[in-house]
PyMOL Python script that loads the backbone (N, CA, C, O; Angstrom):
from pymol import cmd

cmd.read_pdbstr("""\
ATOM      1  N   MET A   1     122.041 263.160 -53.627  1.00  0.00           N
ATOM      2  CA  MET A   1     122.550 263.438 -52.155  1.00  0.00           C
ATOM      3  C   MET A   1     121.736 263.584 -51.374  1.00  0.00           C
ATOM      4  O   MET A   1     121.759 263.154 -50.220  1.00  0.00           O
ATOM      5  N   GLU A   2     120.801 264.283 -51.945  1.00  0.00           N
ATOM      6  CA  GLU A   2     119.279 264.266 -50.790  1.00  0.00           C
ATOM      7  C   GLU A   2     118.836 262.465 -50.394  1.00  0.00           C
ATOM      8  O   GLU A   2     118.285 262.104 -49.354  1.00  0.00           O
ATOM      9  N   GLU A   3     119.208 261.676 -51.398  1.00  0.00           N
ATOM     10  CA  GLU A   3     119.081 260.248 -50.993  1.00  0.00           C
ATOM     11  C   GLU A   3     119.541 259.754 -49.945  1.00  0.00           C
ATOM     12  O   GLU A   3     118.959 259.229 -48.996  1.00  0.00           O
ATOM     13  N   LYS A   4     120.974 259.997 -50.204  1.00  0.00           N
ATOM     14  CA  LYS A   4     122.083 259.553 -49.499  1.00  0.00           C
ATOM     15  C   LYS A   4     121.753 260.076 -48.124  1.00  0.00           C
ATOM     16  O   LYS A   4     121.576 259.330 -47.161  1.00  0.00           O
ATOM     17  N   ILE A   5     121.684 261.267 -48.080  1.00  0.00           N
ATOM     18  CA  ILE A   5     121.525 262.267 -46.558  1.00  0.00           C
ATOM     19  C   ILE A   5     120.182 262.199 -45.783  1.00  0.00           C
ATOM     20  O   ILE A   5     119.978 262.566 -44.626  1.00  0.00           O
ATOM     21  N   GLY A   6     119.009 261.461 -46.972  1.00  0.00           N
ATOM     22  CA  GLY A   6     117.868 261.505 -46.440  1.00  0.00           C
ATOM     23  C   GLY A   6     117.261 260.363 -46.110  1.00  0.00           C
ATOM     24  O   GLY A   6     116.069 260.271 -45.818  1.00  0.00           O
ATOM     25  N   SER A   7     118.317 259.172 -46.155  1.00  0.00           N
ATOM     26  CA  SER A   7     118.299 258.097 -45.477  1.00  0.00           C
ATOM     27  C   SER A   7     118.565 258.130 -43.889  1.00  0.00           C
ATOM     28  O   SER A   7     118.333 257.270 -43.039  1.00  0.00           O
ATOM     29  N   LEU A   8     118.986 259.084 -43.806  1.00  0.00           N
ATOM     30  CA  LEU A   8     118.936 259.410 -41.832  1.00  0.00           C
ATOM     31  C   LEU A   8     117.615 259.712 -41.594  1.00  0.00           C
ATOM     32  O   LEU A   8     117.643 259.733 -40.364  1.00  0.00           O
ATOM     33  N   ASP A   9     116.644 259.925 -41.853  1.00  0.00           N
ATOM     34  CA  ASP A   9     115.460 260.175 -41.448  1.00  0.00           C
ATOM     35  C   ASP A   9     114.900 259.114 -40.686  1.00  0.00           C
ATOM     36  O   ASP A   9     113.996 259.471 -39.931  1.00  0.00           O
ATOM     37  N   LYS A  10     115.180 257.947 -40.679  1.00  0.00           N
ATOM     38  CA  LYS A  10     114.910 257.085 -40.510  1.00  0.00           C
ATOM     39  C   LYS A  10     115.386 256.590 -38.635  1.00  0.00           C
ATOM     40  O   LYS A  10     114.817 256.052 -37.685  1.00  0.00           O
ATOM     41  N   PHE A  11     116.669 257.146 -38.919  1.00  0.00           N
ATOM     42  CA  PHE A  11     117.182 257.653 -37.304  1.00  0.00           C
ATOM     43  C   PHE A  11     116.336 259.046 -36.768  1.00  0.00           C
ATOM     44  O   PHE A  11     115.834 259.097 -35.645  1.00  0.00           O
ATOM     45  N   LEU A  12     116.301 259.584 -37.244  1.00  0.00           N
ATOM     46  CA  LEU A  12     115.796 261.039 -36.646  1.00  0.00           C
ATOM     47  C   LEU A  12     114.025 261.101 -36.417  1.00  0.00           C
ATOM     48  O   LEU A  12     113.293 261.900 -35.833  1.00  0.00           O
ATOM     49  N   GLU A  13     113.844 260.167 -36.989  1.00  0.00           N
ATOM     50  CA  GLU A  13     111.780 260.639 -36.518  1.00  0.00           C
ATOM     51  C   GLU A  13     111.925 260.374 -35.233  1.00  0.00           C
ATOM     52  O   GLU A  13     111.020 261.165 -34.967  1.00  0.00           O
ATOM     53  N   ARG A  14     112.243 259.975 -34.173  1.00  0.00           N
ATOM     54  CA  ARG A  14     111.767 259.995 -32.756  1.00  0.00           C
ATOM     55  C   ARG A  14     111.996 261.572 -32.109  1.00  0.00           C
ATOM     56  O   ARG A  14     111.208 261.929 -31.233  1.00  0.00           O
ATOM     57  N   PHE A  15     113.382 262.770 -32.669  1.00  0.00           N
ATOM     58  CA  PHE A  15     114.027 263.112 -32.089  1.00  0.00           C
ATOM     59  C   PHE A  15     113.145 264.475 -32.814  1.00  0.00           C
ATOM     60  O   PHE A  15     113.251 265.589 -32.302  1.00  0.00           O
ATOM     61  N   GLU A  16     112.246 264.240 -34.093  1.00  0.00           N
ATOM     62  CA  GLU A  16     112.150 265.280 -34.805  1.00  0.00           C
ATOM     63  C   GLU A  16     110.733 266.048 -34.034  1.00  0.00           C
ATOM     64  O   GLU A  16     109.696 265.385 -33.994  1.00  0.00           O
ATOM     65  N   LYS A  17     110.751 267.471 -33.430  1.00  0.00           N
ATOM     66  CA  LYS A  17     109.500 268.078 -32.617  1.00  0.00           C
ATOM     67  C   LYS A  17     109.073 268.910 -33.546  1.00  0.00           C
ATOM     68  O   LYS A  17     107.932 268.471 -33.398  1.00  0.00           O
ATOM     69  N   ASN A  18     108.927 269.766 -34.427  1.00  0.00           N
ATOM     70  CA  ASN A  18     108.492 270.608 -35.674  1.00  0.00           C
ATOM     71  C   ASN A  18     108.832 269.683 -36.544  1.00  0.00           C
ATOM     72  O   ASN A  18     109.404 270.354 -37.403  1.00  0.00           O
ATOM     73  N   GLY A  19     108.869 268.248 -37.003  1.00  0.00           N
ATOM     74  CA  GLY A  19     108.357 267.886 -38.152  1.00  0.00           C
ATOM     75  C   GLY A  19     109.458 267.956 -39.055  1.00  0.00           C
ATOM     76  O   GLY A  19     109.577 267.366 -40.128  1.00  0.00           O
ATOM     77  N   GLU A  20     110.340 268.832 -38.438  1.00  0.00           N
ATOM     78  CA  GLU A  20     111.716 268.753 -39.983  1.00  0.00           C
ATOM     79  C   GLU A  20     112.841 269.119 -39.197  1.00  0.00           C
ATOM     80  O   GLU A  20     112.652 269.855 -38.228  1.00  0.00           O
ATOM     81  N   ILE A  21     114.187 268.644 -39.516  1.00  0.00           N
ATOM     82  CA  ILE A  21     115.358 269.008 -39.189  1.00  0.00           C
ATOM     83  C   ILE A  21     116.243 269.772 -40.099  1.00  0.00           C
ATOM     84  O   ILE A  21     116.236 269.136 -41.153  1.00  0.00           O
ATOM     85  N   GLU A  22     116.889 270.661 -40.209  1.00  0.00           N
ATOM     86  CA  GLU A  22     117.649 271.271 -41.011  1.00  0.00           C
ATOM     87  C   GLU A  22     119.712 270.665 -40.980  1.00  0.00           C
ATOM     88  O   GLU A  22     120.649 270.940 -40.231  1.00  0.00           O
ATOM     89  N   ILE A  23     119.581 269.878 -42.084  1.00  0.00           N
ATOM     90  CA  ILE A  23     120.823 269.277 -42.278  1.00  0.00           C
ATOM     91  C   ILE A  23     121.756 270.418 -43.433  1.00  0.00           C
ATOM     92  O   ILE A  23     121.346 270.602 -44.579  1.00  0.00           O
ATOM     93  N   PHE A  24     122.855 271.005 -42.966  1.00  0.00           N
ATOM     94  CA  PHE A  24     123.684 271.609 -43.917  1.00  0.00           C
ATOM     95  C   PHE A  24     124.833 270.577 -44.212  1.00  0.00           C
ATOM     96  O   PHE A  24     125.674 269.929 -43.588  1.00  0.00           O
ATOM     97  N   VAL A  25     124.405 270.781 -45.512  1.00  0.00           N
ATOM     98  CA  VAL A  25     125.704 269.735 -46.264  1.00  0.00           C
ATOM     99  C   VAL A  25     126.833 270.464 -47.208  1.00  0.00           C
ATOM    100  O   VAL A  25     126.383 271.102 -48.159  1.00  0.00           O
ATOM    101  N   GLU A  26     128.254 270.431 -47.036  1.00  0.00           N
ATOM    102  CA  GLU A  26     128.366 271.092 -48.097  1.00  0.00           C
ATOM    103  C   GLU A  26     129.625 270.532 -48.484  1.00  0.00           C
ATOM    104  O   GLU A  26     130.380 269.857 -47.784  1.00  0.00           O
ATOM    105  N   ILE A  27     129.785 270.921 -49.797  1.00  0.00           N
ATOM    106  CA  ILE A  27     130.467 269.216 -50.925  1.00  0.00           C
ATOM    107  C   ILE A  27     131.621 270.387 -51.861  1.00  0.00           C
ATOM    108  O   ILE A  27     131.173 271.383 -52.429  1.00  0.00           O
ATOM    109  N   ALA A  28     132.892 270.080 -51.866  1.00  0.00           N
ATOM    110  CA  ALA A  28     134.110 270.570 -52.840  1.00  0.00           C
ATOM    111  C   ALA A  28     134.690 269.828 -53.631  1.00  0.00           C
ATOM    112  O   ALA A  28     134.576 268.633 -53.903  1.00  0.00           O
ATOM    113  N   ARG A  29     135.363 270.677 -54.002  1.00  0.00           N
ATOM    114  CA  ARG A  29     136.894 269.685 -54.570  1.00  0.00           C
ATOM    115  C   ARG A  29     137.780 270.708 -54.172  1.00  0.00           C
ATOM    116  O   ARG A  29     137.781 271.877 -54.559  1.00  0.00           O
ATOM    117  N   THR A  30     138.876 269.911 -52.996  1.00  0.00           N
ATOM    118  CA  THR A  30     139.846 270.773 -52.372  1.00  0.00           C
ATOM    119  C   THR A  30     141.073 271.035 -53.249  1.00  0.00           C
ATOM    120  O   THR A  30     142.039 271.578 -52.712  1.00  0.00           O
ATOM    121  N   THR A  31     141.137 270.693 -54.584  1.00  0.00           N
ATOM    122  CA  THR A  31     142.085 271.357 -55.050  1.00  0.00           C
ATOM    123  C   THR A  31     141.772 271.048 -56.797  1.00  0.00           C
ATOM    124  O   THR A  31     141.101 270.069 -57.124  1.00  0.00           O
ATOM    125  N   LYS A  32     142.297 271.923 -57.741  1.00  0.00           N
ATOM    126  CA  LYS A  32     142.053 272.030 -58.951  1.00  0.00           C
ATOM    127  C   LYS A  32     143.500 271.684 -59.607  1.00  0.00           C
ATOM    128  O   LYS A  32     143.755 271.795 -60.807  1.00  0.00           O
ATOM    129  N   HIS A  33     144.332 271.277 -58.675  1.00  0.00           N
ATOM    130  CA  HIS A  33     145.740 270.466 -59.440  1.00  0.00           C
ATOM    131  C   HIS A  33     145.356 269.234 -60.045  1.00  0.00           C
ATOM    132  O   HIS A  33     144.303 268.705 -59.688  1.00  0.00           O
ATOM    133  N   HIS A  34     145.803 268.910 -60.586  1.00  0.00           N
ATOM    134  CA  HIS A  34     145.715 267.227 -61.170  1.00  0.00           C
ATOM    135  C   HIS A  34     146.815 266.663 -60.331  1.00  0.00           C
ATOM    136  O   HIS A  34     147.893 266.252 -60.762  1.00  0.00           O
ATOM    137  N   ARG A  35     146.404 266.692 -59.020  1.00  0.00           N
ATOM    138  CA  ARG A  35     146.237 265.909 -57.667  1.00  0.00           C
ATOM    139  C   ARG A  35     145.486 264.673 -57.684  1.00  0.00           C
ATOM    140  O   ARG A  35     144.313 264.506 -58.016  1.00  0.00           O
ATOM    141  N   SER A  36     146.491 263.679 -57.201  1.00  0.00           N
ATOM    142  CA  SER A  36     145.625 262.366 -57.272  1.00  0.00           C
ATOM    143  C   SER A  36     145.357 261.934 -55.768  1.00  0.00           C
ATOM    144  O   SER A  36     146.163 262.258 -54.895  1.00  0.00           O
ATOM    145  N   GLY A  37     144.162 261.164 -55.461  1.00  0.00           N
ATOM    146  CA  GLY A  37     144.133 260.863 -54.241  1.00  0.00           C
ATOM    147  C   GLY A  37     142.877 261.321 -53.059  1.00  0.00           C
ATOM    148  O   GLY A  37     142.878 260.302 -52.368  1.00  0.00           O
ATOM    149  N   GLU A  38     142.384 261.754 -52.766  1.00  0.00           N
ATOM    150  CA  GLU A  38     141.601 262.596 -51.723  1.00  0.00           C
ATOM    151  C   GLU A  38     141.370 263.732 -52.062  1.00  0.00           C
ATOM    152  O   GLU A  38     141.717 264.625 -51.288  1.00  0.00           O
ATOM    153  N   VAL A  39     140.760 264.058 -53.230  1.00  0.00           N
ATOM    154  CA  VAL A  39     140.388 265.812 -53.666  1.00  0.00           C
ATOM    155  C   VAL A  39     138.859 265.773 -53.571  1.00  0.00           C
ATOM    156  O   VAL A  39     138.694 266.690 -54.375  1.00  0.00           O
ATOM    157  N   PHE A  40     138.034 265.550 -53.341  1.00  0.00           N
ATOM    158  CA  PHE A  40     136.490 265.895 -52.870  1.00  0.00           C
ATOM    159  C   PHE A  40     136.970 266.167 -51.063  1.00  0.00           C
ATOM    160  O   PHE A  40     138.042 265.966 -50.493  1.00  0.00           O
ATOM    161  N   TYR A  41     135.981 266.563 -50.684  1.00  0.00           N
ATOM    162  CA  TYR A  41     135.463 267.149 -49.561  1.00  0.00           C
ATOM    163  C   TYR A  41     134.079 267.108 -49.558  1.00  0.00           C
ATOM    164  O   TYR A  41     133.316 267.445 -50.463  1.00  0.00           O
ATOM    165  N   ALA A  42     133.789 266.610 -48.323  1.00  0.00           N
ATOM    166  CA  ALA A  42     132.295 266.297 -47.657  1.00  0.00           C
ATOM    167  C   ALA A  42     131.901 266.365 -46.222  1.00  0.00           C
ATOM    168  O   ALA A  42     132.490 265.621 -45.438  1.00  0.00           O
ATOM    169  N   GLU A  43     130.768 267.349 -45.688  1.00  0.00           N
ATOM    170  CA  GLU A  43     130.725 267.826 -44.438  1.00  0.00           C
ATOM    171  C   GLU A  43     128.939 267.970 -44.265  1.00  0.00           C
ATOM    172  O   GLU A  43     128.268 268.719 -44.975  1.00  0.00           O
ATOM    173  N   ALA A  44     128.480 267.258 -43.387  1.00  0.00           N
ATOM    174  CA  ALA A  44     127.043 267.324 -42.967  1.00  0.00           C
ATOM    175  C   ALA A  44     126.831 267.946 -41.127  1.00  0.00           C
ATOM    176  O   ALA A  44     127.506 267.469 -40.215  1.00  0.00           O
ATOM    177  N   THR A  45     126.043 268.773 -40.967  1.00  0.00           N
ATOM    178  CA  THR A  45     125.916 269.640 -39.730  1.00  0.00           C
ATOM    179  C   THR A  45     124.523 269.469 -39.264  1.00  0.00           C
ATOM    180  O   THR A  45     123.657 269.196 -40.095  1.00  0.00           O
ATOM    181  N   PHE A  46     124.293 269.572 -38.294  1.00  0.00           N
ATOM    182  CA  PHE A  46     122.963 269.753 -38.044  1.00  0.00           C
ATOM    183  C   PHE A  46     122.630 269.709 -36.521  1.00  0.00           C
ATOM    184  O   PHE A  46     123.643 269.308 -35.948  1.00  0.00           O
ATOM    185  N   SER A  47     121.267 270.044 -35.306  1.00  0.00           N
ATOM    186  CA  SER A  47     121.600 269.906 -34.419  1.00  0.00           C
ATOM    187  C   SER A  47     120.221 269.594 -33.932  1.00  0.00           C
ATOM    188  O   SER A  47     119.189 269.916 -34.521  1.00  0.00           O
ATOM    189  N   LEU A  48     120.319 268.735 -32.455  1.00  0.00           N
ATOM    190  CA  LEU A  48     119.352 268.287 -32.017  1.00  0.00           C
ATOM    191  C   LEU A  48     118.804 269.252 -30.480  1.00  0.00           C
ATOM    192  O   LEU A  48     119.404 268.989 -29.438  1.00  0.00           O
ATOM    193  N   GLY A  49     118.032 269.987 -30.455  1.00  0.00           N
ATOM    194  CA  GLY A  49     118.255 270.976 -29.273  1.00  0.00           C
ATOM    195  C   GLY A  49     119.825 271.593 -29.058  1.00  0.00           C
ATOM    196  O   GLY A  49     120.333 272.463 -29.766  1.00  0.00           O
ATOM    197  N   LYS A  50     120.449 270.930 -27.917  1.00  0.00           N
ATOM    198  CA  LYS A  50     121.789 271.094 -27.491  1.00  0.00           C
ATOM    199  C   LYS A  50     123.235 270.718 -28.170  1.00  0.00           C
ATOM    200  O   LYS A  50     124.361 271.215 -28.202  1.00  0.00           O
ATOM    201  N   LYS A  51     122.504 269.442 -28.746  1.00  0.00           N
ATOM    202  CA  LYS A  51     123.424 268.524 -29.493  1.00  0.00           C
ATOM    203  C   LYS A  51     123.973 269.261 -30.744  1.00  0.00           C
ATOM    204  O   LYS A  51     123.457 270.273 -31.219  1.00  0.00           O
ATOM    205  N   VAL A  52     125.020 268.674 -31.197  1.00  0.00           N
ATOM    206  CA  VAL A  52     125.531 269.362 -32.356  1.00  0.00           C
ATOM    207  C   VAL A  52     125.755 268.117 -33.224  1.00  0.00           C
ATOM    208  O   VAL A  52     125.971 267.295 -32.333  1.00  0.00           O
ATOM    209  N   PHE A  53     125.839 267.484 -34.297  1.00  0.00           N
ATOM    210  CA  PHE A  53     126.167 266.674 -35.056  1.00  0.00           C
ATOM    211  C   PHE A  53     126.867 267.080 -36.517  1.00  0.00           C
ATOM    212  O   PHE A  53     126.518 267.916 -37.350  1.00  0.00           O
ATOM    213  N   ARG A  54     128.136 266.035 -36.492  1.00  0.00           N
ATOM    214  CA  ARG A  54     129.113 267.002 -37.271  1.00  0.00           C
ATOM    215  C   ARG A  54     129.744 265.567 -38.052  1.00  0.00           C
ATOM    216  O   ARG A  54     130.114 264.579 -37.418  1.00  0.00           O
ATOM    217  N   ALA A  55     129.776 265.669 -39.379  1.00  0.00           N
ATOM    218  CA  ALA A  55     130.700 264.549 -39.678  1.00  0.00           C
ATOM    219  C   ALA A  55     131.255 265.230 -41.420  1.00  0.00           C
ATOM    220  O   ALA A  55     130.600 265.938 -42.184  1.00  0.00           O
ATOM    221  N   GLU A  56     133.108 264.507 -41.649  1.00  0.00           N
ATOM    222  CA  GLU A  56     133.108 265.432 -42.725  1.00  0.00           C
ATOM    223  C   GLU A  56     134.156 264.240 -43.328  1.00  0.00           C
ATOM    224  O   GLU A  56     134.576 263.449 -42.484  1.00  0.00           O
ATOM    225  N   ASP A  57     134.527 264.089 -44.484  1.00  0.00           N
ATOM    226  CA  ASP A  57     135.222 263.052 -44.958  1.00  0.00           C
ATOM    227  C   ASP A  57     136.117 263.666 -46.356  1.00  0.00           C
ATOM    228  O   ASP A  57     135.429 264.217 -47.214  1.00  0.00           O
ATOM    229  N   LEU A  58     137.263 263.600 -46.536  1.00  0.00           N
ATOM    230  CA  LEU A  58     137.623 263.622 -47.719  1.00  0.00           C
ATOM    231  C   LEU A  58     138.180 262.329 -48.408  1.00  0.00           C
ATOM    232  O   LEU A  58     138.984 261.640 -47.781  1.00  0.00           O
ATOM    233  N   ASN A  59     137.675 261.865 -50.038  1.00  0.00           N
ATOM    234  CA  ASN A  59     137.788 260.916 -50.244  1.00  0.00           C
ATOM    235  C   ASN A  59     138.223 261.575 -51.753  1.00  0.00           C
ATOM    236  O   ASN A  59     138.307 262.749 -52.113  1.00  0.00           O
ATOM    237  N   LYS A  60     138.558 259.799 -52.755  1.00  0.00           N
ATOM    238  CA  LYS A  60     138.791 260.705 -53.956  1.00  0.00           C
ATOM    239  C   LYS A  60     137.830 260.535 -55.091  1.00  0.00           C
ATOM    240  O   LYS A  60     138.161 260.740 -56.259  1.00  0.00           O
ATOM    241  N   ASP A  61     136.125 259.994 -54.568  1.00  0.00           N
ATOM    242  CA  ASP A  61     135.465 260.125 -55.211  1.00  0.00           C
ATOM    243  C   ASP A  61     133.903 260.539 -54.247  1.00  0.00           C
ATOM    244  O   ASP A  61     133.395 259.998 -53.264  1.00  0.00           O
ATOM    245  N   ILE A  62     133.615 261.396 -54.840  1.00  0.00           N
ATOM    246  CA  ILE A  62     132.747 262.222 -54.070  1.00  0.00           C
ATOM    247  C   ILE A  62     131.098 261.482 -53.668  1.00  0.00           C
ATOM    248  O   ILE A  62     130.301 261.661 -52.748  1.00  0.00           O
ATOM    249  N   ARG A  63     131.116 260.832 -54.562  1.00  0.00           N
ATOM    250  CA  ARG A  63     129.751 259.389 -53.909  1.00  0.00           C
ATOM    251  C   ARG A  63     130.460 258.803 -52.939  1.00  0.00           C
ATOM    252  O   ARG A  63     129.581 258.392 -52.180  1.00  0.00           O
ATOM    253  N   LEU A  64     131.798 258.415 -52.348  1.00  0.00           N
ATOM    254  CA  LEU A  64     131.974 257.539 -51.367  1.00  0.00           C
ATOM    255  C   LEU A  64     132.257 258.590 -50.195  1.00  0.00           C
ATOM    256  O   LEU A  64     131.932 258.465 -49.014  1.00  0.00           O
ATOM    257  N   ALA A  65     132.961 259.692 -50.818  1.00  0.00           N
ATOM    258  CA  ALA A  65     132.268 260.849 -49.706  1.00  0.00           C
ATOM    259  C   ALA A  65     131.598 261.058 -49.003  1.00  0.00           C
ATOM    260  O   ALA A  65     131.969 261.277 -47.850  1.00  0.00           O
ATOM    261  N   ILE A  66     130.737 261.080 -49.238  1.00  0.00           N
ATOM    262  CA  ILE A  66     128.573 261.465 -49.287  1.00  0.00           C
ATOM    263  C   ILE A  66     128.282 260.036 -48.524  1.00  0.00           C
ATOM    264  O   ILE A  66     127.453 259.860 -47.630  1.00  0.00           O
ATOM    265  N   ASP A  67     128.909 259.344 -48.930  1.00  0.00           N
ATOM    266  CA  ASP A  67     128.154 257.883 -48.316  1.00  0.00           C
ATOM    267  C   ASP A  67     129.087 257.830 -46.925  1.00  0.00           C
ATOM    268  O   ASP A  67     128.365 257.834 -45.928  1.00  0.00           O
ATOM    269  N   GLU A  68     130.589 257.778 -46.602  1.00  0.00           N
ATOM    270  CA  GLU A  68     130.928 258.378 -45.626  1.00  0.00           C
ATOM    271  C   GLU A  68     130.363 258.882 -44.708  1.00  0.00           C
ATOM    272  O   GLU A  68     129.886 258.130 -43.857  1.00  0.00           O
ATOM    273  N   VAL A  69     130.236 260.170 -44.581  1.00  0.00           N
ATOM    274  CA  VAL A  69     129.730 261.400 -43.753  1.00  0.00           C
ATOM    275  C   VAL A  69     127.728 260.616 -43.197  1.00  0.00           C
ATOM    276  O   VAL A  69     127.182 260.669 -42.095  1.00  0.00           O
ATOM    277  N   ARG A  70     127.285 260.089 -44.329  1.00  0.00           N
ATOM    278  CA  ARG A  70     125.848 259.523 -43.749  1.00  0.00           C
ATOM    279  C   ARG A  70     126.527 258.604 -42.566  1.00  0.00           C
ATOM    280  O   ARG A  70     126.489 258.783 -41.349  1.00  0.00           O
ATOM    281  N   ASP A  71     127.195 257.508 -43.364  1.00  0.00           N
ATOM    282  CA  ASP A  71     127.566 256.310 -42.099  1.00  0.00           C
ATOM    283  C   ASP A  71     128.028 257.265 -40.547  1.00  0.00           C
ATOM    284  O   ASP A  71     127.596 256.895 -39.455  1.00  0.00           O
ATOM    285  N   LYS A  72     128.858 258.383 -40.675  1.00  0.00           N
ATOM    286  CA  LYS A  72     129.485 258.673 -39.437  1.00  0.00           C
ATOM    287  C   LYS A  72     127.962 259.334 -39.181  1.00  0.00           C
ATOM    288  O   LYS A  72     127.321 258.612 -38.418  1.00  0.00           O
ATOM    289  N   LEU A  73     127.603 259.905 -39.393  1.00  0.00           N
ATOM    290  CA  LEU A  73     126.085 260.508 -39.063  1.00  0.00           C
ATOM    291  C   LEU A  73     125.598 259.342 -38.022  1.00  0.00           C
ATOM    292  O   LEU A  73     125.518 259.231 -36.799  1.00  0.00           O
ATOM    293  N   GLN A  74     125.308 258.515 -39.196  1.00  0.00           N
ATOM    294  CA  GLN A  74     124.470 257.106 -38.594  1.00  0.00           C
ATOM    295  C   GLN A  74     124.735 256.652 -37.007  1.00  0.00           C
ATOM    296  O   GLN A  74     123.985 256.361 -36.076  1.00  0.00           O
ATOM    297  N   GLN A  75     126.269 256.747 -37.183  1.00  0.00           N
ATOM    298  CA  GLN A  75     127.273 256.166 -35.865  1.00  0.00           C
ATOM    299  C   GLN A  75     126.914 257.244 -34.658  1.00  0.00           C
ATOM    300  O   GLN A  75     126.610 256.684 -33.604  1.00  0.00           O
ATOM    301  N   GLU A  76     126.899 258.336 -34.635  1.00  0.00           N
ATOM    302  CA  GLU A  76     126.927 259.545 -34.141  1.00  0.00           C
ATOM    303  C   GLU A  76     125.087 259.803 -33.315  1.00  0.00           C
ATOM    304  O   GLU A  76     124.841 260.239 -32.191  1.00  0.00           O
ATOM    305  N   ILE A  77     124.469 259.510 -33.995  1.00  0.00           N
ATOM    306  CA  ILE A  77     122.586 259.401 -34.153  1.00  0.00           C
ATOM    307  C   ILE A  77     122.755 257.953 -33.004  1.00  0.00           C
ATOM    308  O   ILE A  77     122.888 258.137 -31.794  1.00  0.00           O
ATOM    309  N   LYS A  78     122.721 256.522 -33.638  1.00  0.00           N
ATOM    310  CA  LYS A  78     122.625 255.700 -33.126  1.00  0.00           C
ATOM    311  C   LYS A  78     123.560 255.992 -30.989  1.00  0.00           C
ATOM    312  O   LYS A  78     122.982 255.610 -29.972  1.00  0.00           O
ATOM    313  N   LYS A  79     124.662 256.553 -30.989  1.00  0.00           N
ATOM    314  CA  LYS A  79     125.020 256.838 -30.045  1.00  0.00           C
ATOM    315  C   LYS A  79     124.125 257.617 -28.985  1.00  0.00           C
ATOM    316  O   LYS A  79     123.608 257.233 -27.937  1.00  0.00           O
ATOM    317  N   TYR A  80     124.126 258.641 -29.522  1.00  0.00           N
ATOM    318  CA  TYR A  80     123.098 259.822 -29.322  1.00  0.00           C
ATOM    319  C   TYR A  80     121.864 258.765 -28.345  1.00  0.00           C
ATOM    320  O   TYR A  80     121.886 258.537 -27.135  1.00  0.00           O
ATOM    321  N   LYS A  81     120.948 258.318 -29.298  1.00  0.00           N
ATOM    322  CA  LYS A  81     120.090 257.302 -28.836  1.00  0.00           C
ATOM    323  C   LYS A  81     120.270 256.824 -27.537  1.00  0.00           C
ATOM    324  O   LYS A  81     119.846 257.201 -26.444  1.00  0.00           O
ATOM    325  N   GLU A  82     121.208 255.640 -28.004  1.00  0.00           N
ATOM    326  CA  GLU A  82     121.797 254.770 -26.914  1.00  0.00           C
ATOM    327  C   GLU A  82     122.025 255.799 -25.660  1.00  0.00           C
ATOM    328  O   GLU A  82     121.483 255.408 -24.627  1.00  0.00           O
ATOM    329  N   LYS A  83     122.399 256.461 -25.607  1.00  0.00           N
ATOM    330  CA  LYS A  83     122.734 257.263 -23.890  1.00  0.00           C
ATOM    331  C   LYS A  83     121.535 257.849 -23.795  1.00  0.00           C
ATOM    332  O   LYS A  83     121.171 257.795 -22.620  1.00  0.00           O
ATOM    333  N   LYS A  84     120.670 258.437 -24.546  1.00  0.00           N
ATOM    334  CA  LYS A  84     119.187 259.086 -23.860  1.00  0.00           C
ATOM    335  C   LYS A  84     118.392 258.015 -23.288  1.00  0.00           C
ATOM    336  O   LYS A  84     117.786 258.055 -22.217  1.00  0.00           O
ATOM    337  N   ILE A  85     118.475 256.772 -24.355  1.00  0.00           N
ATOM    338  CA  ILE A  85     118.124 255.678 -23.480  1.00  0.00           C
ATOM    339  C   ILE A  85     118.170 254.981 -22.087  1.00  0.00           C
ATOM    340  O   ILE A  85     117.399 254.502 -21.256  1.00  0.00           O
ATOM    341  N   GLU A  86     119.818 255.236 -22.341  1.00  0.00           N
ATOM    342  CA  GLU A  86     120.340 254.843 -20.765  1.00  0.00           C
ATOM    343  C   GLU A  86     119.857 255.993 -19.511  1.00  0.00           C
ATOM    344  O   GLU A  86     119.289 255.704 -18.458  1.00  0.00           O
ATOM    345  N   ARG A  87     120.221 257.191 -19.923  1.00  0.00           N
ATOM    346  CA  ARG A  87     119.771 258.240 -19.174  1.00  0.00           C
ATOM    347  C   ARG A  87     117.956 257.830 -18.452  1.00  0.00           C
ATOM    348  O   ARG A  87     117.768 257.639 -17.251  1.00  0.00           O
ATOM    349  N   SER A  88     117.039 257.786 -19.326  1.00  0.00           N
ATOM    350  CA  SER A  88     115.822 257.153 -18.664  1.00  0.00           C
ATOM    351  C   SER A  88     116.174 256.227 -18.479  1.00  0.00           C
ATOM    352  O   SER A  88     117.303 256.689 -18.309  1.00  0.00           O
ATOM    353  N   VAL A  89     116.309 255.249 -18.330  1.00  0.00           N
ATOM    354  CA  VAL A  89     116.064 253.903 -17.676  1.00  0.00           C
ATOM    355  C   VAL A  89     116.968 254.602 -16.714  1.00  0.00           C
ATOM    356  O   VAL A  89     116.345 255.595 -16.337  1.00  0.00           O
ATOM    357  N   ARG A  90     118.034 254.564 -16.188  1.00  0.00           N
ATOM    358  CA  ARG A  90     118.530 255.622 -14.983  1.00  0.00           C
ATOM    359  C   ARG A  90     117.735 255.995 -14.035  1.00  0.00           C
ATOM    360  O   ARG A  90     117.603 255.571 -12.887  1.00  0.00           O
ATOM    361  N   ILE A  91     117.077 257.041 -14.756  1.00  0.00           N
ATOM    362  CA  ILE A  91     116.171 257.444 -14.287  1.00  0.00           C
ATOM    363  C   ILE A  91     115.225 257.371 -13.577  1.00  0.00           C
ATOM    364  O   ILE A  91     114.844 258.020 -12.602  1.00  0.00           O
ATOM    365  N   LYS A  92     114.608 255.987 -14.473  1.00  0.00           N
ATOM    366  CA  LYS A  92     113.268 255.310 -13.819  1.00  0.00           C
ATOM    367  C   LYS A  92     113.586 254.924 -12.475  1.00  0.00           C
ATOM    368  O   LYS A  92     113.055 255.426 -11.484  1.00  0.00           O
ATOM    369  N   ALA A  93     114.557 253.926 -12.452  1.00  0.00           N
ATOM    370  CA  ALA A  93     115.215 252.821 -11.664  1.00  0.00           C
ATOM    371  C   ALA A  93     115.173 253.559 -10.200  1.00  0.00           C
ATOM    372  O   ALA A  93     115.630 252.990  -9.208  1.00  0.00           O
TER     373      ALA A  93
END
""", "prot")
cmd.dss("prot")
cmd.show_as("cartoon", "prot")
cmd.util.cbc("prot")
cmd.orient("prot")
């Protein structure tokens, strides 16, 4: 799991001020019953200053749920970076 979520490092390097960002991850099984379908839950949360990033996913495979959470966080980080760059360009202009 650390390897999968740890791959977000390359997206966060520029924003790290103190050298570390804490990411809180929760992984659970949603039911003990013999239910098929989405029974695994994954969630990850972290913050950069005042901005909080959060993603969650339900899936039948725990690895796929973790991958989806990672992908959703990557998308959020990319959007955040683009907005920050766009603002700084507007301010300089």
